C-alpha positions in Angstrom: 105.8 95.5 107.1 105.0 98.4 104.9 101.9 100.6 105.2 100.8 102.9 102.4 97.9 105.3 102.1 95.4 106.4 99.4 94.0 109.8 98.8 90.6 108.3 99.6 91.9 107.7 103.2 92.4 103.9 103.1 95.5 102.3 104.5 97.1 99.1 103.0 99.6 97.0 105.0 101.7 94.9 102.7 102.4 91.3 103.9 104.3 89.4 101.2 102.0 89.1 98.2 98.9 89.9 100.3 97.7 93.0 102.0 95.4 94.2 104.7 93.1 97.2 104.1 91.3 99.6 106.4 90.3 103.2 106.8 92.7 105.7 108.3 92.5 107.5 111.6 91.7 110.7 109.7 88.8 109.0 107.9 87.3 107.6 111.1 87.7 111.0 112.8 85.9 112.7 110.0 83.1 110.1 110.0 82.5 110.0 113.7 81.0 107.0 115.4 80.9 104.1 112.8 77.6 102.2 113.1 77.7 99.8 110.1 80.2 98.4 107.6 79.4 96.6 104.3 82.3 94.4 103.5 83.2 92.9 100.1 82.5 89.3 99.1 85.4 86.9 99.7 86.7 85.6 96.4 85.6 88.7 94.4 88.2 90.5 92.3 88.3 94.3 92.2 90.2 96.7 90.1 92.2 99.5 91.7 89.8 102.3 92.7 86.6 100.3 92.6 84.2 100.5 95.5 84.7 97.5 97.7 82.7 98.4 100.7 80.7 101.1 102.6 81.2 102.5 106.0 78.3 104.3 107.7 78.5 106.6 110.7 76.2 108.8 112.7 77.2 111.6 110.4 77.5 110.1 106.9 78.2 107.1 104.7 81.3 106.7 102.7 82.6 104.2 100.1 85.6 102.1 100.8 87.8 101.9 97.7 90.1 99.1 96.7 93.6 100.6 96.9 95.1 98.0 94.4 93.8 95.4 92.0 93.3 92.1 93.7 91.1 89.3 95.1 89.5 89.5 98.5 90.8 86.7 100.6 89.1 87.4 103.9 86.9 90.0 105.6 86.9 91.1 109.2 83.9 89.5 110.7 84.7 91.1 114.0 84.3 94.5 112.4 80.9 93.5 110.9 79.8 92.4 114.4 81.3 95.5 116.1 81.7 98.4 113.7 83.1 100.6 116.5 86.4 98.8 116.0 86.9 101.1 113.0 87.0 104.0 115.6 88.7 102.4 118.5 91.5 100.6 116.6 91.4 101.7 112.9 94.9 100.4 112.1 94.6 97.2 114.1 91.5 95.3 115.0 89.4 97.6 112.8 90.8 96.3 109.5 88.3 95.7 106.7 89.6 93.0 104.4 92.6 91.1 103.1 93.6 91.1 99.5 95.7 88.9 97.2 97.6 91.5 95.2 97.5 91.1 91.4 100.4 93.5 90.8 102.6 94.6 93.8 103.9 97.5 91.7 100.6 99.3 92.0 101.5 100.1 95.5 104.3 102.3 94.3 101.8 105.1 93.5 100.4 105.1 97.0 101.6 107.5 99.8 103.9 106.7 102.6 103.0 107.9 106.2 104.8 111.2 105.9 103.2 112.1 102.6 99.8 111.0 103.8 100.0 113.0 107.0 100.8 116.1 104.9 98.0 115.3 102.5 95.4 114.7 105.2 96.2 118.1 106.8 94.7 119.7 103.7 91.9 117.2 103.3 
């Protein structure tokens, strides 16, 4: 299981030809208490970098970007019902959506954990 990271602070966990997407620990720390999430429509196709959702906290609202080109297969209804999952378990139960990858090679440009940790120190 491979996890990659974007400069916009999303993580993407590769699972065969599919992937799970969420926001990073750094992102949820910066946002504070998450109070609302707007998740994408299942079946919709997004290009890499397109806005696929919104996360709102007590401090601010932020877009959630699609890390790769693909089709949304599933959204996390538990997160919609309890947005605090993005804070309490951002890399687990706080996932946002699952994607059918259009081109796995797009993940090659994303950061691994070491590179992301270094990047987020300066973010």
